[in-house]
All heavy atoms as an XYZ file, in Angstrom:
705
protein
N      63.256     71.466    -61.044
C      63.704     72.855    -60.909
C      64.335     72.930    -59.596
O      63.949     72.328    -58.545
C      62.389     73.739    -60.830
C      62.799     75.168    -60.559
S      61.554     76.472    -60.688
C      60.043     75.712    -60.801
N      65.608     73.547    -59.511
C      66.385     73.704    -58.367
C      66.105     75.130    -57.892
O      66.258     76.078    -58.629
C      67.885     73.429    -58.751
C      67.996     72.025    -59.198
C      68.654     73.855    -57.509
C      69.407     71.762    -59.666
N      65.799     75.214    -56.644
C      65.570     76.621    -56.117
C      66.939     76.997    -55.471
O      67.235     76.473    -54.360
C      64.448     76.679    -55.130
C      64.050     78.058    -54.702
O      64.946     78.935    -54.629
N      62.836     78.194    -54.423
N      67.497     78.034    -55.920
C      68.757     78.556    -55.272
C      68.596     79.669    -54.344
O      69.441     80.173    -53.813
C      69.818     79.061    -56.416
C      70.172     77.872    -57.313
C      71.049     78.361    -58.440
O      71.213     79.519    -58.677
N      71.748     77.385    -59.011
N      67.246     79.888    -54.154
C      66.961     81.095    -53.063
C      66.946     80.384    -51.750
O      66.086     79.615    -51.370
C      65.538     81.557    -53.485
C      65.187     82.660    -52.592
O      65.708     82.939    -51.538
N      64.008     83.284    -52.972
N      67.941     80.684    -50.858
C      68.052     80.042    -49.586
C      66.841     80.320    -48.589
O      66.523     79.426    -47.789
C      69.336     80.493    -49.040
C      69.703     81.751    -49.784
C      69.027     81.637    -51.122
N      66.159     81.402    -48.897
C      65.084     81.710    -47.999
C      63.761     81.026    -48.415
O      62.760     81.068    -47.710
C      64.803     83.210    -47.809
O      64.469     83.714    -49.158
N      63.764     80.350    -49.594
C      62.624     79.745    -50.097
C      61.433     80.564    -50.291
O      60.311     80.042    -49.968
C      62.350     78.422    -49.325
C      63.550     77.456    -49.379
S      63.896     76.740    -50.951
C      62.470     75.718    -51.336
N      61.563     81.802    -50.530
C      60.428     82.777    -50.709
C      59.818     82.378    -51.986
O      60.467     82.014    -53.024
C      60.957     84.178    -50.643
C      61.379     84.592    -49.308
C      61.836     85.978    -49.268
O      61.547     86.885    -50.080
O      62.749     86.367    -48.417
N      58.430     82.586    -52.094
C      57.686     82.257    -53.298
C      58.158     83.295    -54.353
O      58.550     84.398    -54.089
C      56.258     82.592    -52.882
C      56.231     82.631    -51.461
C      57.556     82.963    -50.963
N      58.146     82.915    -55.610
C      58.342     83.704    -56.723
C      57.166     84.518    -57.044
O      56.037     83.935    -57.204
C      58.789     82.866    -57.912
C      60.003     82.115    -57.630
C      58.907     83.764    -59.197
C      60.368     81.027    -58.679
N      57.379     85.813    -57.197
C      56.114     86.640    -57.453
C      55.753     86.677    -58.932
O      56.645     87.058    -59.630
C      56.447     88.158    -56.965
C      56.706     88.230    -55.478
C      55.580     87.788    -54.713
O      54.359     88.207    -54.952
N      55.740     86.995    -53.640
N      54.600     86.354    -59.236
C      54.036     86.446    -60.591
C      52.743     87.068    -60.619
O      51.992     86.980    -59.692
C      53.895     84.978    -61.148
C      55.127     84.064    -61.224
C      54.694     82.672    -61.693
C      56.064     84.601    -62.259
N      52.442     87.812    -61.716
C      51.150     88.326    -61.877
C      50.141     87.235    -62.082
O      50.543     86.128    -62.443
C      51.093     89.353    -63.017
O      51.303     88.602    -64.216
C      52.112     90.439    -62.920
N      48.853     87.445    -61.939
C      47.848     86.399    -62.172
C      47.951     85.846    -63.683
O      47.814     84.686    -63.797
C      46.570     87.131    -61.940
C      46.864     88.217    -60.987
C      48.166     88.728    -61.382
N      48.146     86.697    -64.583
C      48.267     86.224    -65.992
C      49.654     85.445    -66.161
O      49.581     84.237    -66.715
C      48.295     87.358    -66.946
C      46.879     87.927    -67.037
C      48.751     86.948    -68.345
C      46.771     89.161    -67.918
N      50.698     85.831    -65.607
C      51.949     84.977    -65.652
C      51.697     83.699    -64.933
O      52.214     82.661    -65.495
C      53.024     85.789    -64.976
C      53.511     87.042    -65.763
C      54.483     87.837    -65.086
O      54.723     87.723    -63.804
N      54.995     88.884    -65.677
N      51.059     83.711    -63.776
C      50.776     82.393    -63.107
C      49.856     81.433    -63.914
O      50.319     80.272    -64.084
C      50.140     82.555    -61.792
C      49.810     81.286    -61.037
C      50.955     80.764    -60.350
C      48.668     80.761    -61.091
C      50.544     79.453    -59.712
C      48.403     79.484    -60.457
C      49.454     78.871    -59.706
N      48.906     81.982    -64.584
C      48.020     81.211    -65.427
C      48.755     80.633    -66.589
O      48.552     79.499    -66.961
C      46.812     81.978    -65.886
C      45.685     81.260    -66.465
C      44.486     82.133    -66.745
C      43.389     81.367    -67.447
N      42.273     82.206    -67.728
N      49.714     81.464    -67.181
C      50.339     81.037    -68.350
C      51.384     79.937    -67.906
O      51.345     78.858    -68.627
C      51.192     82.251    -68.913
C      52.100     81.949    -70.119
C      51.419     81.266    -71.274
C      52.798     83.204    -70.499
N      52.096     80.201    -66.884
C      52.987     79.043    -66.353
C      52.225     77.727    -66.015
O      52.665     76.631    -66.459
C      53.863     79.624    -65.215
C      54.827     78.595    -64.642
C      55.805     78.145    -65.709
C      55.497     79.166    -63.450
N      51.204     77.975    -65.384
C      50.326     76.823    -64.932
C      49.859     75.928    -66.153
O      49.939     74.753    -66.218
C      49.126     77.231    -64.076
C      48.362     76.127    -63.628
C      47.153     75.581    -64.034
C      48.550     75.451    -62.333
N      46.776     74.603    -63.282
C      47.535     74.462    -62.207
C      49.582     75.481    -61.414
C      47.504     73.551    -61.164
C      49.559     74.622    -60.321
C      48.608     73.672    -60.257
N      49.402     76.682    -67.243
C      48.945     76.031    -68.427
C      50.042     75.317    -69.076
O      49.870     74.090    -69.521
C      48.311     77.087    -69.362
O      47.183     77.808    -68.768
C      47.806     76.501    -70.664
N      51.179     75.871    -69.131
C      52.397     75.261    -69.872
C      52.732     74.004    -69.048
O      53.054     72.862    -69.646
C      53.540     76.200    -69.889
C      53.463     77.337    -70.865
C      54.532     78.443    -70.743
C      53.521     76.733    -72.372
N      52.794     74.056    -67.703
C      53.188     72.972    -66.791
C      52.173     71.845    -66.918
O      52.479     70.668    -66.997
C      53.401     73.452    -65.391
C      53.698     72.244    -64.423
C      54.638     74.306    -65.341
N      50.897     72.207    -66.910
C      49.861     71.113    -67.011
C      49.899     70.359    -68.351
O      49.470     69.262    -68.366
C      48.452     71.783    -67.000
C      47.992     72.033    -65.496
C      46.545     72.513    -65.518
O      46.157     73.257    -66.420
O      45.735     72.030    -64.477
N      50.465     71.066    -69.244
C      50.603     70.364    -70.602
C      52.070     70.216    -71.003
O      52.444     70.361    -72.141
C      49.879     71.281    -71.712
C      48.344     71.426    -71.499
O      47.682     70.519    -71.764
N      47.985     72.510    -70.777
N      52.844     69.764    -70.019
C      54.310     69.681    -70.216
C      54.561     68.736    -71.435
O      53.868     67.769    -71.557
C      54.953     69.143    -68.995
N      55.626     68.935    -72.141
C      56.034     68.194    -73.288
C      55.131     68.184    -74.374
O      55.119     67.333    -75.332
C      56.406     66.722    -72.895
C      57.450     66.648    -71.894
O      58.532     67.095    -72.108
N      57.214     65.954    -70.759
N      54.178     69.180    -74.487
C      53.262     69.363    -75.520
C      53.345     70.774    -76.059
O      53.345     71.741    -75.258
C      51.770     69.108    -74.961
C      50.710     69.071    -75.934
C      49.389     68.706    -75.246
O      49.339     68.014    -74.190
O      48.445     69.176    -75.840
N      53.511     70.855    -77.368
C      53.531     72.278    -77.989
C      52.183     72.927    -77.859
O      51.164     72.303    -78.401
C      54.001     72.274    -79.440
C      53.992     73.652    -79.968
C      55.409     71.657    -79.449
N      52.087     74.005    -77.149
C      50.848     74.784    -77.117
C      50.872     75.983    -78.111
O      51.862     76.800    -78.027
C      50.605     75.289    -75.745
C      50.485     74.138    -74.574
C      50.288     74.845    -73.306
C      49.400     73.152    -75.042
N      49.976     76.098    -78.990
C      50.016     77.135    -79.975
C      49.610     78.445    -79.292
O      48.989     78.536    -78.353
C      48.999     76.836    -81.078
O      47.649     76.872    -80.655
C      49.140     75.394    -81.734
N      50.057     79.485    -80.128
C      49.867     80.889    -79.613
C      48.437     81.100    -79.609
O      47.856     81.728    -78.663
C      50.588     81.845    -80.447
C      52.129     82.045    -80.178
C      52.722     83.140    -80.846
C      54.017     83.425    -80.389
N      54.732     84.690    -80.983
N      47.628     80.803    -80.707
C      46.172     80.978    -80.553
C      45.512     80.364    -79.362
O      44.660     80.946    -78.712
C      45.647     80.404    -81.944
C      46.734     80.599    -82.849
C      47.949     80.250    -81.967
N      45.984     79.052    -79.028
C      45.345     78.464    -77.981
C      45.680     79.214    -76.535
O      44.924     79.390    -75.701
C      45.967     76.938    -77.839
C      45.549     76.329    -76.438
C      44.312     75.811    -76.337
C      46.409     76.137    -75.476
C      44.001     75.108    -75.165
C      46.215     75.574    -74.281
C      44.877     75.000    -74.108
N      47.006     79.612    -76.407
C      47.408     80.371    -75.263
C      46.684     81.661    -75.056
O      46.316     82.056    -74.004
C      48.838     80.506    -75.117
C      49.588     79.139    -74.995
C      51.159     79.368    -75.112
C      49.382     78.641    -73.566
N      46.460     82.382    -76.211
C      45.770     83.553    -76.221
C      44.393     83.493    -75.677
O      43.906     84.269    -74.871
C      45.764     84.377    -77.566
C      46.795     85.214    -77.856
C      48.086     84.773    -78.295
C      46.694     86.667    -77.654
C      49.160     85.684    -78.527
C      47.667     87.576    -77.877
C      48.897     87.064    -78.291
O      49.998     87.912    -78.498
N      43.694     82.431    -76.169
C      42.274     82.153    -75.663
C      42.299     81.643    -74.304
O      41.429     82.182    -73.490
C      41.622     81.236    -76.610
C      41.101     81.810    -77.960
C      40.206     80.806    -78.649
O      40.482     79.748    -78.833
N      39.050     81.359    -79.157
N      43.197     80.825    -73.999
C      43.110     80.146    -72.615
C      43.622     81.044    -71.588
O      43.065     81.176    -70.416
C      44.032     78.922    -72.640
O      43.501     77.988    -73.642
C      43.931     78.261    -71.272
N      44.701     81.797    -71.769
C      45.344     82.555    -70.750
C      44.974     84.066    -70.782
O      44.552     84.671    -69.769
C      46.895     82.501    -70.821
C      47.512     83.393    -69.814
C      47.344     81.078    -70.667
N      44.991     84.681    -72.004
C      44.746     86.098    -72.109
C      43.252     86.352    -72.363
O      42.751     87.513    -72.357
C      45.580     86.747    -73.210
C      47.061     86.544    -73.078
C      47.718     87.274    -74.233
C      47.521     87.250    -71.700
N      42.552     85.261    -72.747
C      41.091     85.328    -72.939
C      40.684     86.312    -74.038
O      39.826     87.170    -73.875
C      40.276     85.649    -71.627
C      40.501     84.489    -70.652
C      39.811     84.846    -69.355
O      39.235     85.838    -69.160
O      40.065     83.986    -68.416
N      41.493     86.302    -75.186
C      41.212     87.181    -76.310
C      41.725     86.405    -77.522
O      42.410     85.453    -77.486
C      41.779     88.479    -76.239
C      43.372     88.532    -76.099
C      43.886     89.997    -75.963
C      45.327     90.101    -75.923
N      45.717     91.518    -75.919
N      41.338     86.843    -78.640
C      41.665     86.282    -79.942
C      43.145     86.583    -80.255
O      43.698     87.686    -79.940
C      40.816     86.842    -81.103
C      39.402     86.501    -81.044
C      39.238     84.958    -81.263
O      39.874     84.304    -81.965
N      38.210     84.287    -80.647
N      43.852     85.711    -80.859
C      45.206     85.693    -81.287
C      45.393     86.754    -82.400
O      44.528     86.840    -83.336
C      45.707     84.448    -81.773
C      46.976     84.458    -82.427
C      48.185     84.776    -81.721
C      47.205     84.270    -83.738
C      49.398     84.809    -82.213
C      48.551     84.342    -84.364
C      49.616     84.599    -83.601
N      46.320     87.649    -82.221
C      46.807     88.613    -83.337
C      48.286     88.434    -83.450
O      49.085     88.528    -82.489
C      46.388     89.965    -82.904
O      47.022     90.899    -83.838
N      48.685     88.218    -84.756
C      50.140     88.014    -84.959
C      50.916     89.246    -84.597
O      52.199     89.200    -84.361
C      50.412     87.549    -86.323
C      50.145     88.628    -87.435
C      50.365     88.041    -88.809
O      49.946     86.939    -89.013
N      50.891     88.802    -89.620
N      50.283     90.398    -84.495
C      50.945     91.676    -84.117
C      50.996     91.962    -82.682
O      51.725     92.914    -82.256
C      50.353     92.777    -84.906
C      50.493     92.497    -86.406
C      49.294     92.198    -87.064
C      51.693     92.539    -87.161
C      49.359     91.958    -88.395
C      51.707     92.363    -88.536
C      50.548     92.011    -89.096
O      50.545     91.726    -90.499
N      50.305     91.234    -81.876
C      50.121     91.476    -80.373
C      51.362     90.777    -79.680
O      51.423     89.483    -79.916
C      48.828     90.981    -79.933
C      48.541     91.233    -78.402
O      49.488     91.581    -77.729
O      47.353     91.093    -78.011
N      52.136     91.425    -78.967
C      53.300     90.725    -78.401
C      53.072     90.493    -76.884
O      54.047     90.208    -76.164
C      54.600     91.615    -78.592
C      54.812     92.041    -79.916
C      55.279     90.810    -80.852
N      56.513     90.360    -80.373
C      56.960     89.174    -80.831
N      56.389     88.508    -81.717
N      58.157     88.789    -80.361
N      51.828     90.622    -76.338
C      51.594     90.541    -74.992
C      51.989     89.258    -74.482
O      52.636     89.034    -73.411
C      50.065     90.795    -74.611
N      51.686     88.027    -75.091
C      51.991     86.752    -74.707
C      53.451     86.538    -74.649
O      54.036     86.060    -73.583
C      51.372     85.713    -75.593
C      51.580     84.269    -75.206
C      50.689     83.957    -73.979
C      51.202     83.383    -76.347
N      54.194     87.088    -75.540
C      55.673     86.957    -75.642
C      56.305     87.645    -74.397
O      57.232     87.303    -73.849
C      56.195     87.452    -76.902
C      55.574     86.803    -78.135
O      55.575     85.516    -77.991
O      55.277     87.459    -79.109
N      55.731     88.902    -74.089
C      56.271     89.651    -73.023
C      56.100     88.966    -71.720
O      56.904     88.871    -70.811
C      55.727     90.992    -73.034
C      56.119     91.913    -74.207
S      57.925     92.056    -74.444
C      58.428     92.709    -72.948
N      54.836     88.330    -71.496
C      54.623     87.666    -70.228
C      55.551     86.404    -70.017
O      56.068     86.285    -69.140
C      53.121     87.202    -70.189
C      52.096     88.343    -69.969
N      52.059     88.936    -68.813
C      51.197     88.720    -70.778
C      51.152     89.853    -68.819
N      50.456     89.741    -70.092
N      55.690     85.708    -71.175
C      56.587     84.590    -71.123
C      58.043     85.004    -70.920
O      58.697     84.284    -70.172
C      56.491     83.823    -72.510
C      56.800     82.305    -72.397
C      56.206     81.651    -71.337
C      56.611     81.764    -73.732
N      58.448     85.993    -71.494
C      59.808     86.533    -71.249
C      60.027     86.810    -69.781
O      61.135     86.472    -69.186
C      60.092     87.797    -72.075
O      61.407     88.408    -71.802
N      59.084     87.463    -69.134
C      59.214     87.844    -67.745
C      59.190     86.584    -66.850
O      59.956     86.636    -65.938
C      58.065     88.808    -67.394
C      58.255     90.142    -68.076
C      57.253     91.233    -67.661
N      57.552     92.402    -68.351
C      56.571     93.043    -69.066
N      55.328     92.566    -69.285
N      56.907     94.212    -69.737
N      58.413     85.616    -67.219
C      58.359     84.388    -66.461
C      59.800     83.629    -66.543
O      60.285     83.221    -65.520
C      57.152     83.417    -66.995
C      55.809     84.006    -66.665
C      57.451     82.072    -66.377
C      54.729     83.192    -67.469
N      60.216     83.598    -67.731
C      61.563     82.992    -67.881
C      62.621     83.613    -67.035
O      63.375     83.022    -66.431
C      61.934     83.073    -69.387
C      61.304     81.997    -70.334
C      61.865     82.247    -71.720
N      61.361     81.188    -72.634
C      60.962     81.332    -73.851
N      60.909     82.672    -74.390
N      60.512     80.472    -74.614
N      62.637     84.854    -67.055
C      63.688     85.649    -66.393
C      63.501     85.363    -64.835
O      64.601     85.243    -64.171
C      63.555     87.133    -66.576
C      64.044     87.644    -67.919
C      63.921     89.078    -68.244
C      64.263     89.473    -69.618
N      64.107     90.900    -69.904
N      62.341     85.417    -64.370
C      62.129     85.136    -62.932
C      62.586     83.688    -62.528
O      63.265     83.463    -61.496
C      60.762     85.423    -62.485
C      60.501     86.910    -62.539
C      59.187     87.274    -61.833
N      58.966     88.719    -61.929
C      57.843     89.317    -62.281
N      56.729     88.568    -62.444
N      57.742     90.535    -62.239
N      62.185     82.728    -63.428
C      62.454     81.395    -63.071
C      63.925     81.068    -63.267
O      64.485     80.384    -62.427
C      61.635     80.414    -63.907
C      60.133     80.486    -63.659
C      59.370     79.530    -64.551
C      59.815     80.127    -62.175
N      64.606     81.590    -64.222
C      66.017     81.343    -64.406
C      66.746     82.084    -63.296
O      67.798     81.481    -62.857
C      66.500     81.930    -65.810
C      65.850     81.039    -66.909
C      67.972     82.030    -65.917
C      66.029     81.585    -68.425
N      66.335     83.186    -62.788
C      67.071     83.793    -61.707
C      66.923     82.859    -60.430
O      67.859     83.009    -59.529
C      66.417     85.301    -61.386
N      65.910     82.064    -60.285
C      65.732     81.196    -59.212
C      66.450     79.819    -59.385
O      66.407     78.898    -58.603
C      64.258     80.909    -58.826
C      63.558     82.258    -58.359
C      64.175     82.742    -57.033
O      64.530     81.899    -56.241
O      64.224     84.028    -56.929
N      67.099     79.634    -60.559
C      67.893     78.405    -60.795
C      67.251     77.426    -61.817
O      67.909     76.428    -61.954
N      66.185     77.776    -62.394
C      65.638     76.827    -63.411
C      66.455     76.849    -64.692
O      66.969     78.023    -65.014
C      64.171     77.303    -63.821
C      63.518     76.348    -64.850
S      61.976     76.874    -65.382
C      62.451     78.030    -66.706
N      66.679     75.781    -65.285
C      67.465     75.668    -66.649
C      66.689     76.591    -67.621
O      65.516     76.591    -67.706
C      67.495     74.148    -67.011
O      67.968     74.039    -68.279
N      67.543     77.296    -68.440
C      66.915     78.218    -69.513
C      66.258     77.516    -70.596
O      65.649     78.157    -71.434
C      68.041     79.213    -69.963
C      69.079     78.546    -70.796
O      69.201     77.405    -70.730
N      69.947     79.358    -71.312
N      66.369     76.177    -70.743
C      65.736     75.419    -71.805
C      64.452     74.789    -71.392
O      63.925     74.141    -72.150
C      66.635     74.516    -72.507
C      67.136     73.346    -71.587
O      66.833     73.459    -70.298
O      67.644     72.373    -72.046
N      63.875     75.019    -70.154
C      62.699     74.354    -69.747
C      61.430     74.833    -70.506
O      60.539     74.156    -70.794
C      62.484     74.563    -68.198
C      63.486     73.875    -67.310
C      63.356     72.295    -67.413
N      62.195     71.717    -67.162
C      61.749     71.330    -65.958
N      62.502     71.403    -64.911
N      60.488     70.691    -65.891
N      61.442     76.151    -70.728
C      60.327     76.801    -71.469
C      60.933     77.133    -72.853
O      61.795     77.991    -72.938
C      59.784     77.955    -70.798
C      59.121     77.656    -69.513
C      58.715     78.641    -71.724
C      58.637     78.834    -68.746
N      60.535     76.421    -73.880
C      61.081     76.671    -75.212
C      60.006     77.161    -76.260
O      58.927     76.904    -76.145
C      61.591     75.287    -75.720
C      62.638     74.655    -75.024
C      63.198     73.316    -75.537
O      62.671     72.813    -76.476
N      64.113     72.769    -74.823
N      60.654     78.010    -77.169
C      59.799     78.547    -78.176
C      59.895     77.517    -79.379
O      61.011     77.220    -79.779
C      60.297     79.907    -78.616
O      60.277     80.831    -77.593
C      59.541     80.426    -79.806
N      58.795     77.167    -79.839
C      58.787     76.321    -81.134
C      58.441     77.197    -82.256
O      57.264     77.592    -82.452
C      57.864     75.138    -81.012
C      57.812     74.263    -82.228
C      58.174     74.312    -79.705
N      59.419     77.654    -82.973
C      59.077     78.764    -83.930
C      58.041     78.313    -84.911
O      58.014     77.183    -85.514
C      60.409     79.174    -84.706
C      61.421     79.806    -83.803
N      61.205     81.064    -83.379
C      62.450     79.318    -83.237
C      62.194     81.467    -82.601
N      63.006     80.319    -82.407
N      57.063     79.291    -85.149
C      56.038     79.035    -86.068
C      54.851     78.231    -85.562
O      53.844     77.982    -86.157
N      55.055     77.775    -84.224
C      53.899     76.908    -83.636
C      53.507     77.358    -82.204
O      52.323     77.608    -82.070
C      54.489     75.496    -83.504
C      54.722     74.854    -84.893
C      55.019     73.329    -84.732
C      55.200     72.797    -86.102
N      55.486     71.437    -86.167
N      54.432     77.669    -81.360
C      53.995     78.011    -80.037
C      55.108     77.808    -78.980
O      56.391     77.998    -79.309
N      54.709     77.255    -77.892
C      55.686     77.073    -76.701
C      55.442     75.706    -76.070
O      54.350     75.095    -76.172
C      55.413     78.074    -75.644
C      55.711     79.608    -76.140
C      54.570     80.406    -76.525
C      56.889     80.095    -76.286
C      54.759     81.655    -76.981
C      57.159     81.427    -76.817
C      56.019     82.212    -77.043
O      56.227     83.354    -77.561
N      56.546     75.296    -75.467
C      56.531     73.939    -74.856
C      57.330     74.098    -73.534
O      58.396     74.769    -73.405
C      57.142     72.853    -75.742
C      56.876     71.471    -75.127
C      58.594     73.086    -76.045
C      57.226     70.332    -75.971
N      56.833     73.375    -72.410
C      57.476     73.296    -71.111
C      58.094     71.876    -71.064
O      57.291     70.922    -71.178
C      56.581     73.597    -70.009
C      57.199     73.596    -68.621
C      57.772     74.775    -68.173
C      57.280     72.408    -67.943
C      58.441     74.740    -66.875
C      57.871     72.454    -66.706
C      58.436     73.500    -66.202
N      59.351     71.750    -70.868
C      59.968     70.463    -70.891
C      60.522     70.195    -69.388
O      61.008     71.071    -68.799
C      61.054     70.333    -71.738
C      60.616     70.207    -73.219
C      61.672     69.892    -74.197
C      61.053     69.640    -75.532
N      61.847     68.796    -76.402
């Protein structure tokens, strides 16, 4: 990851966003299913109609891309989950 922020200030994430990013990074190059992420990060059962996980991930992507991360580092694997590369 390249940080284009010259002041090198930390990126602000909510506790859930941090936990989600941490979980993805710890399991880099491995597809993590939505049900697994719901239980691990949000600590609730997966519901296909609940968009909370998607919204958290969208906000993380926007913040990291704004700091210079390639937009393909966090990928959606349709029908399966997400992967951090």
